[in-house]
C-alpha positions in Angstrom: -14.1 -35.2 11.7 -13.2 -31.9 10.5 -15.0 -28.5 10.1 -13.9 -26.4 7.4 -14.2 -22.7 8.4 -15.5 -20.5 5.9 -13.6 -17.3 5.2 -15.8 -14.0 3.2 -16.3 -14.9 0.4 -15.6 -12.0 -1.3 -11.7 -12.4 -0.1 -11.0 -14.3 -3.4 -12.1 -11.6 -6.1 -9.9 -9.0 -4.3 -6.8 -10.0 -6.7 -9.7 -9.2 -9.4 -9.8 -6.2 -8.0 -5.8 -5.3 -7.5 -5.6 -6.3 -11.2 -8.2 -3.4 -12.4 -6.3 -1.0 -9.8 -3.2 -1.7 -11.5 -4.7 -1.3 -14.7 -6.4 2.2 -14.1 -3.1 3.8 -12.2 -1.3 2.6 -15.5 -3.5 4.0 -17.7 -3.5 7.4 -15.4 0.5 7.5 -16.2 0.0 6.8 -20.2 -3.0 9.4 -20.0 -1.6 12.6 -18.4 1.2 13.1 -20.7 -1.4 13.5 -23.2 -3.6 15.8 -21.7 -0.8 18.1 -20.7 0.0 18.3 -24.8 -3.4 18.8 -25.5 -3.6 21.4 -22.6 -0.3 23.3 -24.6 -2.2 23.3 -27.6 -5.7 24.9 -26.1 -3.7 27.3 -24.3 -1.6 28.1 -27.8 -5.0 29.0 -29.4 -2.8 28.2 -33.1 -4.8 24.6 -34.2 -3.9 25.8 -38.2 0.0 25.6 -37.2 -0.4 22.4 -35.3 1.5 19.6 -37.5 -0.9 16.9 -39.0 0.2 15.0 -36.2 0.0 17.0 -33.6 -3.6 18.0 -35.2 -4.5 14.3 -34.7 -3.6 14.0 -31.2 -5.4 17.9 -30.5 -8.9 15.8 -32.3 -9.0 12.8 -30.0 -7.9 14.6 -27.2 -11.1 17.0 -27.6 -13.7 14.0 -28.2 -12.0 12.4 -25.4 -12.6 15.0 -23.0 -15.5 16.9 -24.7 -18.1 15.3 -22.6 -16.2 15.9 -19.4 -15.7 19.8 -19.4 -15.9 22.5 -21.3 -13.0 24.3 -20.1 -9.6 21.5 -20.8 -6.9 23.7 -19.8 -8.2 24.6 -16.4 -10.6 21.7 -15.1 -8.3 18.8 -16.7 -6.0 19.6 -13.9 -7.6 17.9 -11.3 -4.5 14.8 -11.2 -1.6 15.6 -12.1 1.9 14.5 -11.1 2.6 10.6 -10.7 3.0 8.1 -8.1 6.1 9.5 -6.9 4.0 12.5 -5.9 0.6 14.2 -7.3 -2.6 16.3 -6.4 -5.6 14.6 -7.2 -8.8 17.2 -6.9 -6.6 19.6 -5.0 -5.4 16.6 -2.5 -1.6 16.3 -2.6 -0.2 12.7 -1.9 3.5 12.0 -2.2 5.5 8.4 -2.0 7.0 8.1 1.4 10.6 7.5 -0.7 10.2 11.3 -2.1 9.8 12.7 2.0 12.7 10.6 3.1 14.7 11.4 -0.2 13.7 15.0 -0.1 14.7 14.8 3.7 18.3 13.8 3.0 19.1 15.7 0.2 18.4 19.1 2.1 19.1 18.2 5.3 15.6 19.9 5.6 12.1 18.8 6.8 9.3 20.9 4.8 6.1 20.2 6.9 3.9 20.3 3.9 5.5 18.1 1.8 5.5 15.9 4.9 2.2 15.6 5.4 1.7 14.8 2.1 2.9 10.8 2.9 0.9 11.0 5.9 -2.0 9.0 4.4 0.2 6.6 2.4 2.7 5.7 5.3 -1.3 5.0 7.4 -2.0 2.7 5.0 1.5 0.9 5.1 0.8 0.7 8.8 -2.2 -1.1 8.6 -1.8 -3.1 5.0 1.8 -3.5 4.8 3.5 -3.4 1.2 0.0 -2.4 -0.3 1.3 0.3 -2.5 4.0 -2.9 -3.9 1.0 -4.9 -4.2 -2.3 -2.3 -5.2 -0.8 0.8 -7.0 3.0 0.2 -8.1 2.6 1.0 -11.8 5.9 -1.7 -12.1 4.4 -4.4 -10.8 2.0 -4.1 -13.5 4.5 -4.8 -15.8 6.4 -7.0 -13.5 3.7 -9.5 -13.4 3.2 -9.0 -16.7 7.1 -10.2 -17.2 6.3 -13.1 -14.8 4.3 -14.6 -17.2 6.4 -14.8 -20.4 8.8 -16.1 -18.3 6.2 -18.8 -17.8 5.5 -18.8 -21.4 9.6 -19.3 -21.9 9.4 -22.0 -19.5 6.8 -23.9 -21.7 9.4 -23.7 -24.5 11.9 -25.5 -22.5 13.7 -21.9 -21.3 14.6 -21.7 -18.3 14.3 -18.3 -16.3 16.0 -17.6 -13.3 15.3 -17.8 -9.7 18.0 -17.5 -7.6 17.8 -16.1 -4.1 19.5 -13.6 -2.3 19.5 -12.1 1.0 16.7 -10.0 1.1 18.4 -7.2 3.1 20.2 -6.1 0.5 17.5 -3.2 -0.5 17.9 -2.4 3.0 21.9 -1.9 2.2 20.5 0.0 -1.0 18.0 2.3 0.8 20.4 3.7 2.9 23.5 4.1 0.5 20.6 5.1 -1.8 20.0 8.3 1.4 23.8 9.0 2.0 24.5 10.0 -1.5 21.2 11.8 -1.9 22.7 14.0 1.3 26.5 14.2 -0.2 25.1 15.2 -3.3 21.9 17.5 -3.0 20.0 15.3 -5.2 17.4 12.9 -4.4 19.2 10.0 -6.0 17.1 7.1 -4.9 14.3 8.3 -7.6 17.0 7.6 -10.5 16.6 3.8 -9.4 13.1 3.5 -8.2 10.8 2.1 -10.5 8.1 3.5 -9.9 8.9 7.3 -10.2 11.8 5.8 -12.9 8.1 4.8 -15.0 6.2 7.8 -14.5 9.2 10.2 -15.6 10.3 8.1 -19.2 6.4 7.8 -19.8 6.0 11.8 -20.0 9.5 12.3 -22.1 8.0 9.4 -24.7 4.7 10.9 -24.8 5.3 14.5 -24.2 8.7 15.1 -25.7 9.0 12.4 -28.2 11.9 10.2 -26.3 13.4 8.5 -23.8 15.9 8.9 -21.3 18.3 6.7 -19.1 15.6 5.1 -17.3 14.5 3.6 -19.7 17.1 1.2 -20.3 17.6 0.6 -16.5 14.1 -0.5 -16.2 14.1 -2.8 -19.0 17.8 -3.9 -16.8 15.3 -4.6 -14.2 13.1 -6.8 -16.1 15.6 -8.9 -17.5 17.4 -9.8 -13.8 13.4 -10.8 -13.0 14.0 -13.0 -16.4 17.7 -14.3 -15.9 18.1 -13.9 -12.4 15.5 -14.3 -9.7 12.0 -13.7 -9.6 10.5 -10.1 -8.7 14.1 -10.3 -8.0 14.4 -6.4 -8.3 11.1 -5.7 -5.9 12.6 -8.4 -3.6 16.1 -7.9 -3.4 17.0 -4.4 -4.4 14.1 -1.6 -4.4 14.5 1.1 -2.1 11.0 2.1 -2.1 9.9 -1.6 -1.2 12.3 -1.8 1.6 10.8 1.3 3.1 7.4 0.3 2.8 8.4 -3.6 4.3 9.7 -1.2 7.6 6.6 0.2 7.8 4.5 -2.2 7.4 6.6 -4.7 9.5 3.8 -5.0 12.1 1.1 -4.3 10.1 -2.5 -4.9 11.2 -4.3 -6.3 8.6 -2.5 -9.8 7.6 -3.5 -13.1 5.3 -3.4 -16.1 7.3 -3.7 -20.1 6.4 -6.6 -21.6 7.9 -4.9 -25.0 8.8 -8.0 -27.0 9.4 -8.6 -26.2 5.5 -5.8 -26.5 4.3 -4.8 -29.8 1.9 -1.1 -28.7 1.5 -1.5 -28.6 -2.4 1.4 -25.9 -2.2 -0.3 -23.5 -5.0 -0.3 -21.0 -2.2 4.2 -21.1 -2.6 4.0 -21.3 -6.3 1.6 -18.4 -7.0 3.3 -16.0 -4.8 5.7 -13.7 -6.6 7.7 -12.6 -3.5 9.0 -16.2 -2.9 7.8 -16.4 0.8 5.9 -19.9 2.2 2.0 -19.1 3.2 1.9 -23.1 3.0 3.8 -23.2 6.2 2.7 -19.5 7.4 5.5 -17.8 6.6 4.2 -14.2 5.3 6.4 -11.9 7.4 7.1 -8.2 6.3 7.9 -8.8 2.6 4.2 -9.6 2.1 2.2 -7.0 0.1 -1.5 -8.7 0.4 -1.7 -8.9 -3.3 -4.3 -11.8 -2.1 -2.8 -14.2 -5.3 -2.8 -16.9 -2.8 -6.3 -16.9 -1.2 -7.7 -16.4 -5.1 -5.9 -19.6 -5.9 -6.2 -21.9 -2.6 -8.6 -24.9 -4.1 -10.1 -25.3 -0.7 -10.5 -21.3 0.4 -7.8 -21.9 3.3 -6.5 -18.5 3.1 -8.5 -15.2 4.9 -7.3 -11.9 6.6 -6.9 -11.5 10.1 -6.3 -8.6 12.3 -2.7 -9.2 13.7 0.2 -7.0 14.4 2.3 -10.0 13.8 1.9 -13.4 11.7 0.9 -16.9 13.4 3.5 -19.2 14.4 4.1 -22.3 11.9 0.4 -24.4 12.7 1.8 -27.4 10.6 0.4 -29.3 8.5 -3.3 -28.8 6.8 -5.9 -31.0 8.3 -7.3 -31.7 5.1 -3.7 -33.1 3.4 -2.2 -36.4 3.7 0.2 -35.7 6.3 -2.0 -34.3 8.7 -4.1 -37.8 8.3 -1.3 -40.2 9.0 -0.1 -38.4 12.3 -3.0 -40.1 14.0 -1.8 -43.6 12.6 2.1 -43.2 13.4 0.3 -42.4 17.7 -1.5 -45.4 17.4 1.8 -46.9 16.4 3.8 -45.3 19.4 0.9 -46.3 21.5 1.0 -49.9 20.6 
């Protein structure tokens, strides 16, 4: 008789927390340009000279921020920047790609700037591509885009599901850094979705327009819909390449509890990165999004502390294939 192993019950709910985190990050990126514009109006001391739409924005922001501070010009600066590089209550954090890109473009190592990526790097070494799954504002939109693809499929419209070599994104990273070094500009930021979203939201809200980045990002959404599921993240994203390299030997990783598994393959179907949890193939691309844990009907997914994936464990002990094994062995003995 098989004995089922019970994983920690909260693991199943982590995907809800992840969506909450993604939503809050995206709302933060929307709110920061509004706060900046509001602070500009306050500093100008010219409310009567504002246009009607500007007065409306001023009044709304004043209502929202009044319970928090009576000095919006100074106190609302606690959070500044974007997920590319920002300040959170005087604590500076930067995307590791921002550091690498700046080093390539300037041929210098600026130690204070380098230290701003220390915490993201440590978290990546521990949790792998956690930024991609838990913080990246592009992930918020890409996963909504996946829902659009599922809706289109209901109407008989097939979405793209081609597969390419996962190493392409490493080539994109290397080429991007080489071009950054040649031009002296951090060119990898021009094709990096988190940086693009931060910039374009600011342009749209604070400046009343948008740049070429919006067109590029829409192109990545169409690429995901028409060519390959989560194709940009999996095959082209330079930040995803860097996070995959840093998190290759992550200590916290998902594993399958083979004693609980019934081989339903729902984990494979839900995995947006096209991995194979059903056969214990997570690899360095896994971003610990916990979607496979949440959808598993038999609680066969859990977390483990281990620098490598478990070797393939074979068929799930609750599945038909595993139950056939004793019968096949008996026939061989006979």
